[in-house]
Every structure is written in C-alpha cells, then in structure tokens.
C-alpha positions in Angstrom: -112.1 132.6 145.2 -108.7 131.4 143.8 -107.6 127.9 144.5 -111.1 126.3 144.6 -112.4 124.3 141.8 -115.8 124.4 140.4 -118.0 121.4 141.2 -117.7 120.0 137.6 -114.1 120.3 137.5 -113.7 118.7 140.9 -115.8 115.9 139.7 -113.9 115.4 136.7 -110.6 115.4 138.7 -111.9 112.8 140.9 -112.9 110.7 137.9 -109.3 111.0 136.4 -107.8 110.1 139.8 -110.1 107.0 140.1 -109.5 106.0 136.7 -105.6 106.3 137.2 -105.6 104.4 140.5 -107.8 101.6 138.7 -105.3 101.6 135.8 -102.5 101.1 138.3 -104.1 98.2 140.1 -104.9 96.4 136.9 -101.3 97.0 135.9 -99.9 95.6 138.9 -102.0 92.5 138.7 -101.2 92.2 135.1 -97.5 92.3 135.8 -98.0 89.8 138.6 -99.8 87.6 136.4 -97.1 87.8 133.8 -94.4 86.9 136.4 -96.4 83.9 137.5 -97.0 82.9 133.9 -93.2 83.1 133.1 -92.3 81.1 136.3 -94.6 78.4 135.4 -93.0 78.3 131.9 -89.4 78.3 133.2 -90.1 75.5 135.6 -91.9 73.3 132.8 -89.0 73.7 130.5 -86.6 72.9 133.5 -88.6 69.8 134.5 -88.8 68.4 130.8 -85.2 69.6 130.0 -86.6 71.5 126.8 -83.7 73.9 126.5 -81.1 71.0 126.8 -83.0 69.1 124.0 -83.0 72.0 121.7 -79.2 72.6 122.4 -78.4 68.8 121.6 -80.7 68.8 118.5 -79.0 72.0 117.4 -75.4 70.5 118.0 -76.4 67.4 116.0 -77.9 69.6 113.0 -74.7 71.5 112.9 -72.5 68.6 113.3 -74.3 66.4 110.5 -75.2 69.3 108.2 -78.0 67.3 106.5 -79.5 68.2 103.3 -83.0 68.2 104.8 -82.5 69.7 108.3 -86.3 69.5 109.2 -86.4 65.8 108.3 -83.3 65.2 110.2 -84.6 66.8 113.3 -87.9 64.9 112.9 -85.8 61.6 112.7 -83.6 62.7 115.8 -86.7 63.5 117.8 -88.1 60.0 117.0 -84.9 58.4 118.0 -84.8 60.6 121.2 -88.3 59.5 122.2 -87.2 55.7 121.4 -83.8 56.3 123.2 -81.9 55.2 120.2 -80.5 58.6 119.1 -77.3 58.5 116.9 -74.4 59.7 119.1 -73.1 63.2 118.9 -69.7 62.0 119.9 -68.4 58.9 118.2 -65.7 56.4 119.4 -63.0 58.1 117.5 -63.9 61.4 119.1 -63.6 60.2 122.5 -60.0 58.6 121.4 -59.1 62.2 120.2 -60.3 63.9 123.4 -58.2 61.4 125.5 -55.2 62.0 123.5 -55.6 65.7 123.8 -55.9 65.6 127.5 -53.1 63.1 127.7 -50.6 65.2 125.8 -47.7 63.6 127.3 -48.8 60.1 126.3 -48.6 58.6 129.6 -51.7 56.5 129.1 -53.9 57.9 131.8 -55.5 61.1 132.9 -56.2 62.5 136.4 -59.6 62.8 138.0 -59.3 66.7 137.6 -58.6 66.4 134.0 -61.6 63.9 133.5 -63.8 66.4 135.3 -62.6 69.3 133.1 -63.1 67.1 129.9 -66.8 66.4 131.0 -67.4 70.1 131.6 -66.2 71.0 128.4 -68.6 68.3 126.8 -71.4 70.0 128.6 -72.0 67.6 131.5 -72.9 69.5 134.6 -72.1 68.5 138.4 -68.9 66.7 137.4 -67.5 67.2 141.0 -70.4 65.0 142.1 -69.9 62.4 139.2 -66.1 61.9 139.5 -65.1 61.4 143.0 -61.5 61.1 144.2 -58.4 62.8 144.6 -55.7 63.4 142.1 -54.1 60.0 142.9 -57.1 58.5 141.0 -56.2 57.7 137.3 -58.2 56.9 134.2 -57.0 54.9 131.3 -58.4 55.3 127.8 -60.9 52.4 128.2 -62.2 53.9 131.7 -62.5 57.3 130.2 -64.4 56.3 127.3 -66.8 53.9 129.2 -67.5 56.8 131.7 -67.6 59.5 129.2 -70.2 57.7 127.1 -72.3 57.0 130.3 -72.5 60.5 131.3 -72.8 61.9 127.7 -75.8 59.6 127.1 -77.3 60.6 130.4 -76.8 64.2 129.4 -78.6 63.6 126.0 
C-alpha cells in the first residue's frame, strides 16, 4: 500500500522527531540561560560602574600618553581605590572651558550653558543637578567649584 511506512521506518521517523523536539527544548533552555547570564553580567557592571571606570581610565591614558601604559593604569587603579586619582581635567582646563562658554566675556554663564558644559564632559542627569531658570548665573569661581564636584563624583 502506498503512503504507509514499514514499521522500522516509522520507528526511525519517531526517533528523529523525538530527538529534534529534545534538541529544540534544550536549545530554548540554553538560550534562556544565556539571556539570564547576560542580564546578571549587565546588572553587575552597572552596579559597580565598570564601564564608566574603564572609560575614565581610557581617557586618562590617552590624555597622559605614558611611556608604560600598563604601569600607568595600575597606578591609576590604585589611586582610584584610595580616591586620590589625578584629575583628568586640570584647573586651567576649567578656566578654558568657562572662557569658551562665556565667549562674550560677560563674566558669567547661564544655567543652561552650565548644564550643556557638564553634559559635554560626560556628567549625566544635569537637569537634576543644576536647577534653576535662565536668570540663574554662574561666575567662573562657582562654575569651577561645581564642575570639580560633579566631575569628581563622576570619576
């Protein structure tokens, strides 16, 4: 009769189907485990600010261009662990940033200009940090004091 399989062929087909279903089930579980492990790793990195730390270290090594980058990074990590890391942005850099923002030499910048400067320096949530309307002004001393505070908090 056409369309019927021999018993051995039918058993072989059932084994293949069963093996395939088992493979699919294992594949689904494996993918779920991968996604769980990835989420755990991502959460861990966010909690301990690992990506931010590497970004800061990379900026420092590029800025300083030491002859021995590995030793430089080791020293920076030691400084970071003791919270005495050398600043990425020096005092004169803050003066330069302020003068670039205050390009008309009025002696002050607005809250919006300050928020934008911090954003450009990599500080997040600047709307929460610098509150106030556009009538709020920052002179160079206040700009440097607050910028230092938020840049140190970032690093």
